[in-house]
N, C-alpha and C positions, 0 to 999 in steps of 0.2 A: 407759548413755546412750540406748540404743535400747529404748523401752518398748512399741512397738506394731508389729505386722506386718500388712500388708494382704494378703489373699488374694482376688483377683478370681475368682469362681466363677459369674458370670452368663452365660457364653457358651453358645451353643446346641449345641456339640459335633457339628456336622454331619458331620465326618469319620468318626464312629463310628455313623452311622445304619445300620440301624434300631435298634441297641442303645440309643441315647440318645433315642429318641422319647419314652419314658415314664420315664426315669431320668437323673439328671445324669451327664455324662461323668466328673465328678470322683469319682463313686462306683463307677466300674468298678474291679474288684479286680485287683491284681497278686498272684497266688496267693490270699490270703485277707484282704488289707488294701486298702481303697480308696485311689486315688491321693491324694485330699485328706489322708488321714491321714499319709502319708509327709511331706507338706509341713508339717503341724501339728507332727509329731514333731520335724522339723528346727528349727522355731521354738522349741519347748520346749528342745531340747538346746542351742540357742544362748543360752538364758537370757532370752529375750524374754517378758515376762509376759502380753501381751494379743494376741489375734488379732481383726482386724476383717475379717469376711467381707463381700464385696460380692456379694450374691445377686440373683436375679431369679425370674421366674415358673418354677414347676416344680422348685425347688431345696429344697423342704422336707425331702427325705431327708437332706441335709447337716446341717440343724439337728437332726433326729432322731438322727443318728449320734453327734453330740457331746453329746447330752442323756443324762440318767440314765434307764435302763429298769428300773424297780423290779420290774416283773412278770417280765421275763426273768431278771434276776439272782436273784430269789426262786426261780424254777423251776430254774435251774442249781444253786443251793445245795441244793434239795430232792433233786436227782439226784446229789449228791456231786461235781459238776464244779466244784470250788472254784478251780482254776487258771484255767479259762475265765471264771468269774465275776469273778475279780480282774482279768483282762485287760480285760474289757468295762468294768468300773467305772473302770479307769485311763484309758480313752478320754475319759470325761466329765470327768475331772480334769486333762486335759493343760494347759489354759490358761484364762484368763479370756476370754470370747468376747462380741463385739458383732456384730450383723448389721445391715447397711444395705442398702437396696433400690435397685438400678439399674433404673429403670422400663423402659428399652429398651437393648439391647446396641448401644452406639455406640463400641466400641473400647476398648482397654486404657487409653488415656489418660483417657477419660471415666469408666471404672470407678474409677480411682485418684482422680480429682477428686470422685467421689461419696462417697469415704471422708473427705473433708476435715473435715466437722464432727466426726467421731469421732477423727480424728488430732490436729487442732489445729495450733498453731504449734510443732511439734517434729519432729526427724528421725525417720524411720520406715523399716521394711523392707518389701519387696514380695517375695512368693514365688508363682510360678506352678506349680500342681500338675501341669501337663503335663510339667514337668522334674523327674524323680526323681533325686536326687543321692546317691550312696553315697560317703561319705568318713569317714575316721577322726575328723576334727573337722568339725562342720557347716559347710557352705559359708557360711551367714549369719554364723556365728561368726568365720570367717576374715576376712570382709568388715568386720565390726564392728571388728576390730583396725585395719584401714586407716582407717576413719572416725574412730576415737578418736585416731589419730595426726595426721591431717590436717584433720579437721573438715569434710570435703567429701563430696559424693555419690560413691558407688562402684557400678560396674556389673560383674556377673560376666561374664567372657568365656571362650571356649575357641577353640582353633585348629580350623579345619575345612578340608576339601579345597576347592580352587578351584571344582570343579563343584557344591559345596553352598552357596556363598556367597549365591546368589540366594534362598535360603530364610530368610535371617537379616538383621538389622541388622548392619552391619559398621563397625568403627571405623578411623579414621586416627589414629595415636597415636605418642608417643615414650616409650621406656622410661625409668622412673625409676631412676637410678643410685644405688647405695649402699643403706644401710639393711639391713633383714632380709628384703627381698622376693625376693631372688635372681632378678632378671629377670622376676618375675611381675607387677609393677605398671607401669601405663602411664598417662601423662597424655593424655587424649583431646583431640584437636585438631578432629575432625569425625566425623560418623557418617552412614552412608547406609543407607536401608532397602531391602533386597532388591536389591542391585546385580547387574548381569551379571558373569560371571567376568572379562571384559575391563576393566570399570570399577571393580571392587572395590578399595578403597584398601589392603586387607591381607587376611590370612586369619583375623583376630581377630573372632569373631562374638559378638554379645550373646545371652546366654541368660537364663532367667527368674528371676534373683535380683538385687535392687537394695537399696541403702541410699541414701535420698534425703533431701535437706534440704527444709524446708517451702517454700523458694523455688520448687520445682517446681510448686506449686499455682497461683501467679501466672502461670507460663508456660503451664500447661494451660488456664487461663481465657482466655488470649489466643490460643490455638492454633485455627486455623480447621479445620473438619471437612474431611477429604479424601474419597477414594473410598468410596462407600457411606455417606457421612455420618458416618464414624468419626473420632474424635479420637485421633491416634497419639501414644503416649508418646515415640517417637523424635523427632518434630518438636519437642515441648516440651523435650526434653533438648538438642537442638541449639541452641535459643534460650538455654537455661540456660548453655551454654558461654560465651556472651557476658558473663555476669555472674559466674560462679563457675567454679572448677576442678572438673572431673569426672574421676574415675579409673576405669580398667578394671583388673580384677583377674583374673588367670589362676588360677582356684581349683585347689586340690589335691583330687582325687577323680575319680569317674566319673559322667558324666551319661547318663541314659537319656531319649530323647525319646519319652515315653509318650503324647504327643498325636498321634503318627504310628502307624499300625497295625503297621508292621514294628518300630518302636522299642518299642511296647507288648509285642509278642510276645517280643522279645529280653530285655526286662526280666523278663517272666514266667518265661522259661526260666532265666535266670541267677540270679534270686532263689530259685527253687525248688531249683536245684542246691546252693545254699548252706544250705538248711534242714537241720537235724539230723534232722528226722523224715521228710523227703521226698527229700533229696539222693541217697542211695544207691539206693533203688528207682527213682527217676526217671532217674538216670544209666544204670542197667541197661536201663530201657525204651528210652531214646534210642539206646543202642548196638544194641538189637535191631531197630531200624527199618532197612529196606533202602532206603537213600537213594541 
């Protein structure tokens, strides 16, 4: 039922300057795979056949990454590096890809609205590559189960400590009883963008995975720009609550906030330790450090 996933990648990546001055933040690697590839692989594992990239100036490296590189593949084949060649070829075959251009970075809501002509009047997924999620079943796949049951928008949420709530959108919600969700599903009553710990309605924070109905486009079109001239997705979703039910889903898995420097480092270390080719020597190296 969900055929398209929108990946907004037009942001400036200022938190990682100067590394992102000449390359997209989404192309920063965790070990040897760029952030955006983790998101696209999750989309593929969830069975969504099309990716809609919302790009901007200086993002051509993303398009090149998901394109076929005949010369490089030919060179690798000539050197007998067939496993690496197959891995690179598989990247270009992950999904059907569309690119739409966001002329200026005006917030997440505006980026999603820019994708409207490519999405059309159908439900769709949104995945933010800043959030790398490791799970046995893809987070988007878990959320698609909820959508298929209720036919309503679903937002991924996780519990955070009270001193962290000011970095997130936070929901006020009631748990959905019964069913197969085991206390993980919530009916959202309201949401607040980056509240203070004292004013936060809960410890349930919104993270970068969404399944949205097409009605969100009408709300985005009616949403007035806020600070910095940005159109916020949270504002549009609050308006959508007046028209439709929206659910929050406490996904199963582990999220790494790779849009934050410390979170990026944590993800790099933990993913490296799990690698069959790197884990043992890397662990030995870490133990040798005099910390």
